[in-house]
C-alpha positions in Angstrom: 6.6 17.4 -8.8 4.2 19.8 -7.2 1.6 19.1 -10.2 2.3 15.6 -9.3 1.6 15.7 -5.8 -1.7 17.9 -6.1 -3.1 15.3 -8.5 -2.1 12.9 -5.8 -4.3 14.2 -3.3 -7.2 15.2 -5.2 -7.0 11.7 -6.5 -6.7 10.3 -3.0 -9.5 12.2 -1.4 -12.0 11.1 -4.2 -11.1 7.5 -4.0 -14.2 5.6 -2.3 -13.3 3.9 0.9 -15.2 0.7 2.1 -15.4 -0.2 5.8 -16.8 -2.9 7.8 -19.9 -1.3 8.9 -21.6 -0.8 5.5 -24.3 1.8 5.1 -26.2 2.2 1.6 -29.8 1.2 0.1 -31.4 -2.2 -0.9 -32.8 -1.4 -4.5 -35.0 -3.6 -6.0 -34.0 -2.8 -9.5 -30.4 -3.4 -8.9 -30.9 -6.5 -7.3 -33.0 -7.6 -10.6 -30.3 -6.2 -13.0 -27.3 -8.1 -11.1 -29.2 -11.3 -10.1 -28.8 -10.1 -6.7 -27.4 -6.8 -5.3 -24.0 -7.5 -4.0 -23.3 -5.5 -0.8 -20.0 -6.5 0.9 -17.6 -8.9 1.6 -15.8 -10.2 4.8 -13.5 -12.8 6.0 -14.5 -14.4 9.1 -11.9 -16.8 11.3 -12.8 -18.8 13.8 -16.1 -19.0 15.5 -18.6 -16.6 16.7 -18.7 -14.5 13.6 -21.7 -12.1 13.5 -23.5 -9.9 11.0 -26.0 -7.4 12.3 -28.4 -5.8 10.0 -30.3 -2.8 10.6 -33.4 -1.4 8.6 -35.1 2.0 8.4 -38.5 0.5 7.0 -38.9 -3.0 8.0 -42.7 -2.9 6.9 -41.9 -2.5 3.4 -38.9 -4.9 3.3 -41.9 -7.5 4.9 -43.9 -6.5 1.7 -40.9 -6.8 -0.7 -40.2 -10.1 0.8 -36.6 -9.2 1.4 -33.7 -11.1 2.1 -30.2 -10.9 2.9 -28.4 -14.2 1.7 -24.7 -15.0 2.6 -22.6 -17.0 0.1 -19.0 -18.7 1.5 -16.5 -18.8 -0.8 -14.8 -22.1 -0.3 -11.0 -23.0 -1.0 -12.1 -25.1 -4.3 -13.5 -22.1 -6.0 -16.7 -20.0 -5.9 -18.1 -18.7 -9.3 -21.6 -17.9 -9.6 -21.8 -15.3 -12.4 -22.3 -17.8 -15.0 -25.5 -19.3 -12.8 -29.1 -18.4 -13.7 -31.1 -16.4 -11.0 -32.8 -19.0 -9.4 -30.0 -21.1 -9.2 -27.7 -18.6 -7.8 -30.1 -18.3 -5.1 -30.4 -21.4 -4.0 -26.5 -21.5 -3.7 -26.7 -19.4 -0.6 -25.2 -21.1 2.7 -27.7 -18.8 4.8 -30.7 -16.7 4.2 -31.9 -13.9 6.2 -35.6 -12.9 6.1 -35.8 -9.1 6.8 -38.9 -8.7 8.3 -37.5 -6.9 11.3 -35.6 -3.5 12.3 -32.5 -5.5 13.4 -31.2 -9.3 12.4 -28.2 -10.7 14.3 -26.9 -13.5 12.4 -24.4 -15.8 13.8 -21.8 -17.6 11.5 -21.1 -20.8 11.6 -17.6 -22.1 12.7 -15.3 -22.7 10.1 -11.7 -24.7 10.8 -9.8 -21.9 8.5 -10.5 -18.3 7.7 -13.2 -18.2 5.1 -14.6 -15.4 2.7 -18.2 -14.6 3.1 -20.3 -12.6 0.5 -23.5 -10.9 1.5 -26.2 -10.3 -1.4 -29.4 -8.6 -1.2 -32.8 -10.2 -3.2 -36.4 -9.5 -2.8 -39.5 -11.1 -4.8 -38.7 -9.1 -7.6 -35.2 -10.2 -8.3 -35.5 -12.9 -10.7 -38.6 -11.6 -12.3 -41.3 -13.5 -10.6 -43.1 -10.2 -9.2 -43.3 -8.8 -12.6 -43.2 -4.9 -12.9 -41.3 -3.6 -9.8 -43.8 -1.1 -8.1 -42.7 2.3 -6.8 -42.4 1.4 -3.5 -39.3 3.0 -2.6 -36.3 1.6 -1.4 -34.7 0.3 2.1 -32.1 2.2 4.1 -29.8 -0.2 5.9 -26.6 -0.3 8.0 -24.7 -3.9 8.1 -22.2 -4.6 10.9 -19.7 -7.2 10.5 -17.8 -8.8 13.5 -15.1 -11.4 14.5 -14.2 -12.6 17.7 -11.8 -10.8 19.7 -8.8 -12.1 21.8 -11.9 -12.9 24.5 -14.0 -14.8 21.9 -16.4 -12.2 21.9 -17.4 -11.1 18.5 -16.2 -7.1 18.7 -13.9 -7.2 15.9 -14.6 -5.4 13.0 -11.5 -6.3 11.5 -11.3 -9.2 8.3 -9.0 -12.0 8.8 -6.7 -10.6 6.4 -6.4 -7.3 8.3 -6.3 -8.6 11.6 -2.7 -8.0 13.1 -1.8 -4.5 11.2 -3.2 -2.1 13.6 -0.7 -4.2 16.2 2.2 -4.1 13.7 1.6 0.1 12.7 1.7 0.6 16.6 4.9 -1.1 17.0 6.3 0.6 13.8 5.5 3.9 15.3 7.0 3.0 18.4 10.4 1.8 17.1 10.2 5.5 14.6 9.6 6.9 18.0 12.6 5.5 19.8 15.1 5.8 16.6 14.5 9.5 16.1 15.3 10.3 20.0 18.5 8.5 19.6 19.5 9.5 15.9 17.7 12.9 15.2 20.4 15.4 16.9 23.3 13.8 15.1 21.1 13.7 11.6 20.6 17.3 12.4 24.0 18.2 13.0 25.4 16.4 9.8 22.6 18.2 7.7 23.6 21.8 9.2 27.2 21.1 8.1 26.1 20.5 4.7 29.0 18.8 2.6 29.0 16.5 -0.7 26.3 14.2 0.9 23.7 17.0 2.0 21.1 16.8 -0.6 21.1 12.9 -0.5 20.6 12.9 3.4 17.7 15.3 3.0 16.0 13.3 0.6 16.3 10.2 2.8 15.5 12.1 5.7 12.2 13.1 3.9 11.1 9.7 2.4 11.7 8.3 5.6 9.5 11.0 7.6 7.0 10.6 4.8 7.1 6.9 6.2 7.0 7.7 9.5 3.8 9.9 9.1 2.2 7.5 7.0 2.5 4.7 9.5 0.9 7.3 12.0 -2.0 8.0 9.6 -2.7 4.4 9.1 -2.7 3.3 12.8 -5.0 6.5 13.5 -7.4 5.3 10.8 -7.2 1.3 12.0 -7.5 2.4 15.3 -10.9 4.0 14.8 -11.5 1.4 12.3 -11.5 -1.2 15.4 -14.1 0.4 17.0 -17.1 1.5 14.4 -15.6 -0.4 11.0 -15.5 2.8 9.4 -12.4 4.2 10.3 -11.2 7.7 9.2 -11.0 6.9 5.6 -9.4 10.4 4.5 -6.6 9.4 7.0 -6.0 6.3 5.1 -6.0 8.1 1.9 -3.8 10.7 3.5 -1.2 7.5 4.5 -1.1 6.2 0.9 -0.4 9.8 -0.5 2.7 10.0 2.1 4.0 6.9 0.9 3.4 7.6 -2.8 5.4 10.7 -2.3 8.1 9.1 -0.4 8.4 6.2 -3.3 8.7 8.6 -6.1 11.2 10.7 -4.1 13.4 7.8 -3.4 12.9 6.6 -6.9 14.0 10.0 -8.5 17.2 10.1 -6.3 18.5 6.7 -7.0 17.8 7.0 -10.5 19.5 10.5 -10.7 22.5 9.4 -8.8 23.2 6.3 -11.2 22.9 7.8 -14.3 24.5 10.8 -13.2 27.4 8.9 -12.4 27.5 7.3 -15.3 27.2 10.2 -17.5 30.0 12.2 -15.4 32.3 9.3 -15.9 31.7 9.3 -19.9 31.4 13.2 -20.6 33.6 14.8 -17.4 37.0 15.0 -17.1 38.4 12.6 -14.0 39.7 15.8 -12.1 36.4 17.3 -11.6 34.1 16.0 -8.9 31.7 13.7 -9.5 28.0 15.5 -9.6 24.5 14.4 -9.0 21.7 15.1 -11.5 23.7 17.5 -13.7 22.6 16.3 -16.9 19.4 16.5 -19.0 19.2 13.1 -19.9 19.4 12.4 -16.1 16.5 14.5 -15.1 14.6 13.4 -18.0 15.2 9.6 -17.3 14.1 10.2 -13.4 11.1 12.0 -14.1 10.0 9.6 -17.0 10.4 7.1 -14.1 8.7 8.8 -11.5 5.4 10.1 -13.6 5.2 6.3 -14.9 5.3 5.0 -11.0 3.0 7.9 -10.1 0.5 7.1 -12.6 0.3 3.3 -12.0 0.3 4.2 -8.0 -3.0 6.3 -8.8 -4.4 3.9 -11.1 -3.7 1.0 -8.5 -5.7 2.9 -5.6 -8.7 3.5 -7.9 -9.0 -0.7 -8.5 -8.1 -1.4 -4.8 -11.2 -0.6 -2.1 -8.9 -1.2 0.9 -6.4 1.2 2.5 -3.4 -0.5 2.1 0.1 0.9 1.0 1.1 -2.5 -0.7 -1.2 -4.9 -2.2 -0.9 -8.7 -3.6 -1.0 -7.2 -7.1 -4.1 -9.2 -8.1 -5.0 -6.0 -10.8 -3.4 -4.9 -14.0 -2.2 -1.7 -12.3 -0.3 -3.6 -9.7 1.2 -6.2 -12.2 2.9 -3.1 -14.1 3.9 -1.5 -11.1 5.9 -4.6 -10.2 7.2 -4.9 -13.6 8.2 -1.4 -13.5 10.3 -1.9 -10.4 12.1 -5.1 -11.9 12.7 -2.9 -14.9 14.2 -0.2 -12.6 16.3 -2.6 -10.9 17.5 -4.1 -13.8 18.3 -0.6 -15.1 20.1 0.3 -11.8 22.1 -3.0 -11.9 23.4 -2.4 -15.3 24.6 1.2 -14.8 26.2 0.3 -11.5 27.9 -2.8 -12.8 29.3 -0.5 -15.8 30.5 1.9 -13.1 32.0 -1.0 -10.5 33.5 -2.4 -13.7 35.6 0.4 -14.7 36.4 2.0 -11.2 39.9 1.6 -10.2 39.6 2.8 -6.6 38.7 -0.3 -4.1 37.1 2.5 -1.9 34.8 3.7 -4.5 34.2 0.4 -5.6 33.1 -0.7 -1.8 30.7 2.5 -1.9 29.1 1.4 -5.0 28.6 -2.0 -4.0 27.0 -0.7 -0.7 24.9 1.7 -2.5 23.9 -1.1 -4.9 22.6 -3.5 -2.2 20.4 -0.4 -0.9 18.9 -0.1 -4.3 17.9 -3.4 -5.1 16.5 -4.2 -1.3 14.0 -1.2 -2.2 13.1 -1.9 -5.3 13.0 -5.7 -5.4 11.5 -6.4 -1.7 8.2 -5.7 -3.2 8.2 -8.0 -6.7 9.9 -10.8 -4.4 7.5 -10.5 -1.5 4.5 -10.8 -3.7 5.9 -13.9 -5.9 6.5 -15.4 -2.1 3.2 -14.8 -0.6 1.5 -17.2 -3.5 2.7 -20.3 -1.2 0.9 -18.5 1.7 -2.8 -18.5 2.5 -5.2 -15.7 0.9 -5.7 -14.2 4.2 -2.1 -13.9 5.0 -1.1 -12.6 1.5 -2.0 -8.6 2.2 -0.3 -8.9 5.5 2.9 -10.5 4.3 3.1 -7.9 1.5 2.7 -4.9 3.5 4.7 -5.6 6.5 7.4 -7.0 4.4 7.8 -4.1 2.1 7.6 -1.9 5.2 10.3 -3.4 7.1 12.5 -4.1 4.0 12.5 -0.4 2.5 13.2 0.6 6.1 16.3 -1.4 6.3 17.2 -0.1 2.9 17.1 3.4 4.1 19.2 2.4 7.1 22.0 0.8 4.8 21.8 4.1 2.6 22.1 6.5 5.8 25.1 4.1 7.1 26.7 4.3 3.4 26.4 8.3 3.5 27.0 8.9 6.9 29.9 7.0 7.3 32.9 8.9 8.9 35.5 6.3 8.0 34.6 6.2 4.6 34.4 10.0 4.4 37.4 11.1 5.9 39.6 8.2 4.4 38.7 9.0 1.1 38.8 12.9 1.4 42.3 12.3 2.8 43.3 10.5 -0.3 41.7 13.2 -2.7 39.7 16.0 -2.6 37.7 14.7 -5.8 37.4 11.3 -5.2 34.0 11.4 -2.8 31.1 10.4 -4.9 28.1 12.3 -4.9 29.9 15.9 -4.5 27.0 18.4 -4.7 28.7 21.2 -5.9 30.5 22.5 -9.0 34.0 23.5 -10.0 35.7 24.3 -6.3 33.0 24.8 -4.3 32.4 21.5 -3.4 35.9 20.7 -1.9 35.9 20.3 2.1 
């Protein structure tokens, strides 16, 4: 687990981040190779959108006949990869001649959010200029703005990102209020120990990591709203914290279910049920954790935006959804076997509630990705991100209520010292 965490940190910090203030170099050779050098994409909504392009060497841009082309990706589809170079350049909705140090281009009003692509071209792009002379490259900075609530073009957030900043602000406020109310009783429960001690520690750690992830995302987006760049390392750390939370919960849930099954099949009923006491349960849990961790890292390389959850248009994302569905089916089969052979009504109720928490945790992402298909493109990322965070928070609350339930604990304990699931000790040490 320690090696996996170190690998995650290294990979997340090395992942390139793309903001809505884009700096780079216009290259004639790249423009020729690609039939136009791709710069960035941005989804404008409503009216008064703005693009600002700043150059370091305007005379060189004039000599090269440099242009910045803007293509609007309309709802019926946008495909220019198969077009010839002249045809591709002729499809541009807007053309900006780069003959000054700064250019301000207003984006036409559109009835619905529309994705625009920026591309650089010059006289050498389609080969008309012959051999590209050694004139040097053009340093540039492009700023992309949507209109804010007052209608002024000052908002760096693309249409698919607007609202996330406010959501993380409210989420942090909710975490703060909940921590003020529940941290003291939870701390007392953790200090007392008992059969639920380790499970409560894992739940608390996972919830704390999600809170830290929300805080890092808020800090990144707060800066992003002002300069279009944000603090990319904060976005990377937020994703890292969420990944550790995900693998911790996965390890716990799988270990519990498999451990219960093995204990029922191989151990006398007079001994307490134990969690994670067999090599088989450890091997299965660690294998699933390693697989999910590898897919999460792969997904982060393929996605350029800082979001812990995506609408899954990549291969890694689809495999990750498939893994979560398989794990949910595995847990369902294990819990079905346990509940079907359990005679105690109290234990059956315990396992059923546990199953609800597991299914909400694992299935919320696949279900939300499926439901997001009926929404507009600019709403999908926000719906999946916000929905998964809220659903997984609900899952943790369900599990907290289950493991902290005084009534269930004392009622079951009063019947038998060995009847309470999740006794963490061995032998007689687990009796309270």
